[in-house]
N, C-alpha and C positions, 0 to 999 in steps of 0.2 A: 591252217597253221600260217602265221604271218611269215613272210619271206624275209626274214632277218638274218638267216645263217650266214650268207656271204659277208655282211658287214660285221657280224660277231667274229667271224674267222679272221678278218683283217685285224680288228682290235686285238684279239688274242694273240696273233702273230707279232704284233707290235710290242705288246706288253710282256711277252714270254721271251723276247730277244732272239727270234729266229734270224734276224739280221739287224740287230738293234743299232749298230754303229752307222747303218745307212738311213735310218729314220731320223728326220729332223723336224723338231716341233716348230709350230707356227704361232704368231701372236693372233689375237682376235683382230677383226677388221670390221668397219662399218660402211655400208653403202652410202650413208649421209655423212661422209668423213668430216665435212666442215663443222658438223654439230657436236663432234667429240674432239675438241682441239688438242687436249693434252695427251690423247692417244696418238695424234698425228705428229706432235712435236713438242718437246718440253718447253721450247721458246714461245709457244702459243699461251703460255701461262700468263694470265692478267691482261691479255690483249682484247679488250672489250670496253664498250661504253658503260661505265658504272663503277661500283666500288668492290662488290662481292657478287660472284656468280656461282649458282648451283646447277648442276647438269646431271640429269638421270636418263640412261639409254637402255634399251631393251630390244632383243632380236630373237625371233624363233624361226629357224631355217628348216625346210624340208618337213613340215608337219603333215606328212602323208602317211596313211595307214601302214604301208608296207616298206617305209624307209625309216631309218634311225634318225631322229631329228637332232638339231643343235640349239642350245639355248645359252644366250649371252646376256650379260648384265654389266653395266658400268656406271659408277657414280663418282662424281668429283665436286669439289669446292675449291675456288681460287679467288684471290683478292689482291688488290693493290696496297702498297705501303709507300705513300708519298711523303716525302720530307720537304717542307716549304723551302729549305735552304738549298735543295737540289732542284734548281728551276728547270733543268733540261734533262732530267732522268728520274727514274723511278725503280723500285724493287717490286717483284710479285712473288707470291707463294701459293702453294696448293697442295692438296692431297687427292689421290685418285685410287679407286678400288675397281678391279675388274674380275669377273667371274665367268667361266665358260664350261659348259657340260655337254658331252656328246656320247651317244651309243648306249647300248644295253649294259655295258660295264660302268657307266657314269664317269668316264674318263674326264677329269676336270682340271682346270687352271684357276688358281686363286692368286691375285697379285694386289699388292698395296705399295703405293709409291709416294714419295715426297718430291715435290717440284719447287724449284726456285728459278727466278728470271731477273734479269737486269735489262732496262730499256734506256736507251740514250737517244736524244733528239739530235740528228746530224744536221739538219737544216729545218726551214719552217715547215715543210711538208713530208720530211723523211725521218724515219725512225728505224733503229737496228736493235733487235733483242737477242740476248744469248740466254739459253736455258739449260738447266740441269736436272736430271731425274735420278733418284736413288730409290731402288724398290727391292722387295723380297717377293719371290715367286714360289708357289707350291703346286705340284702336280701330283694328283691322287686318282686312284680308280677303285672301284667296288672290288674287293678281294674275294668276294663270293662268286668265283668263276664257275662257268659251265663248259667243260672241255670234253673231248672224245673219250678220255679215260673214265668218264662218268656214265657212259652209255652201257647199260646192262643187257642190251639186246632187244629191249622192249621200250624203255623210256630213259631220260637222263635222271640219274639218281645222285643228287648232290651230297648225299651222306658218303659217297665213295670218294677216296682221296684223289686229288688232281694229279699227284706225282710230277708236278711241274717245279722247276727250280726257282721259285719266287722268294726273294729276300724281304722286300719291303713293298707295301702298297702306296707309299707316299715318299716323295723326293722334293727337296727345296733348295733354293739357292738365292743369293743376293747379287745384285749387278747394278750398273749405272748406264744412263743414256744422256745424250746432249744434242743441242741443235741451235740453229740460227733463224731468226725470222726478220725479214724486211718488210716495213709497213710504209706505204704511201697514202696520203689522204689530202685531197684538195680542200682548202679552207672554205667553209660555209656551204660545201657541196657534199652530196652523198657518195660521189665517186671515190673509190679507194682500191687499194690493191695490196695483197700479202703474197709473198714469195718465201718459201722456206725449204730447209733441208735438215734432216735429223738422222742420227745413227742411233739405234737402240741396241742394248746388249753389247756394248763396246768391247768388253773383256771376253766375250764368248764364254760364259759360265758353263760349268758341266754338272750333270746330275745323272742319276741312275736309279732304277728299281732293283739293281743288283749291287752287291758290295764291290765287285771288281770289273764292271763293265760299264763304262762312263759314255754318256751321250753329250755332245756339244750342242748347246742352245745357240743357234746361229745369229749373227747380226742382221738387223733389219734396217735397210736404207729407205727413208721416206722423203721424197721430193714432191712439192705441190705449188700450185698457183691458185689464188682465190681473188676474183675481181668483182667489183660492183661499179656499174656505169649508170649514172643517173640521167634519165632522158626526160627532160621536162620537169614538171612539178610533181607528178604522181607515179611515174613509172621507172623502174630499175631493170637492167639486165644483169644477170650474174653468170659469167662464165667460170668454170672451175676444171682443174685437172690434178690428178694425183698419180704418182708412180711409186710403187714399192717393190722391194726385192729382199727376200730372206731365204738364204740357202739356195736350193735349186728353183724356188718359186718366185714368180714375178706377177705383178698385177698392175694394170693401167686402168684408171677410171676417169672418164670425161663426162662433163655435165654442162647443161645450160638451163637456166631458170629465169622467169620473169616475175617481178614483185610489184604489186599495185598497192600504193598507199592510200588507204580510205580516209585517214585522218592523221595529220602531221603536227597537231598541237602537242606541246611538251608533256602535258599530263594525260593525253588521250591518244597517244600513238596507236594505230591500228593498220595492219597491212596483211595481204594474203599473197602467198607465193606458190607458183606452179612450175615444176620443172621435170626433166628427165635426165638420168644418167645412163652411161653404157659402160659395162665393165668387161674388159678384155683380160682374160686369165691364161697366162703362159702362152700357148700357141693357137688359142681358139677363143671365139666369143663366149661369154659366160652368161650375161644377163642384161636385160633392159630393165631399168629401175624408175618408174614414174614416182614422183613425190609431191608432196604439198605441205606448206608451212603456214601456220597461223601466228601472227604477232599481235600481241595485246599489251601495250606499255611494257611492263617488266617481264612478260611471259612469252615464250615461244614454244610451240608444239610442232614437231616435224613428224610426218608419217610417210613411209615408202613401202613399196612391195617389189621384190625381185621377181621378174619373169625369166625363168631359166631358158636359155636357148643353146646350152652346151650339148655334148653328146649324152649327157646324163638325163636330158629331157624325157627320154623314153621311159625312165623310171619315175622321174618327179612330175611328169605330166605338166611341164612348164611352171610348176609351182616352185617358188624360191623361198624367200623369207620376209616376214612382216617385221618392220623396224619402227621403233618409236623413240622419240627424243624429247624431253621436257626440260626447258631452261628457265631459270628465274634469276633476275639480277636485282641486287639491292643498290640503290643510288642514295648515298647518305646526304649529299648536298645537290641542290638543283644545279646542273651544269649549263653554262653558257652554250647556246647552240652553235656559235662560231668557233668553238674550241675543238681541237682535234683529239680523238681517240687514238692511241691508248693512254697518252700522258695524263690528260685531264679528265 
């Protein structure tokens, strides 16, 4: 028999409200956080080289026989809206979809959001972007529960009533988030820097699987820095850091990568990138995350795998999560190599 009863018991306790007001939901998170920018900050909308960007992200965590796994998917598209009369600014817009599923009860989160951003050029190398996201979130679980009341002495009989006070298997709410992103880029060079801060779920919306027992969806603070340092003609060093806090939960993620440009011609850009991230979760180390990226003109493929080093490693056997990101950018007009992203 698979050893899933402890995890099932935890999920049932959460869903049946044994101490529901102390249970706080969390947003999805990515180990390759820089490759899912609109989940990091609404102000990261339309901050890229090109005109229209498509991003698909997938994560499968704890895919081990005796552990309940987690499945996460995110898809987004964002674009620039440039007005020739606005020489020092532009608007951006996008849509993002997130889905997350966990456990035997298929507890899931489905979220769709609309993003808007405004970027202003402060000086030749300096840009500031303000972003806003409005979204709707739904949390749902499989109402076909299996609880102790259905144990007939020999087996679980799901034809027996649960006798649990469950009103709804689905709950939804609307909310909004906002952020700022500062972008610096040296003309005619690959060196650049992004520093940002965002607050998600600003109004702290409430939801419940009961009619009269509401749960607060806590704010999430996101602070990050993403750098690229061009060394010579072919090599870049990319340091990165991200801190998030949501309710009682905190996460610090640090990373370093090296990128080798194999071809830098405008129509044949090709590069490969190798890196490693380290995630510190609350009061202990959580995972080492080796990662690799392949860049081919308009395409980017990022692959990583979490190597779990937390106290949970005795169960996960150091296995964490496989994560994939696929980005595609459409560039309508060939851009001058000397012009700076994100305005042009």
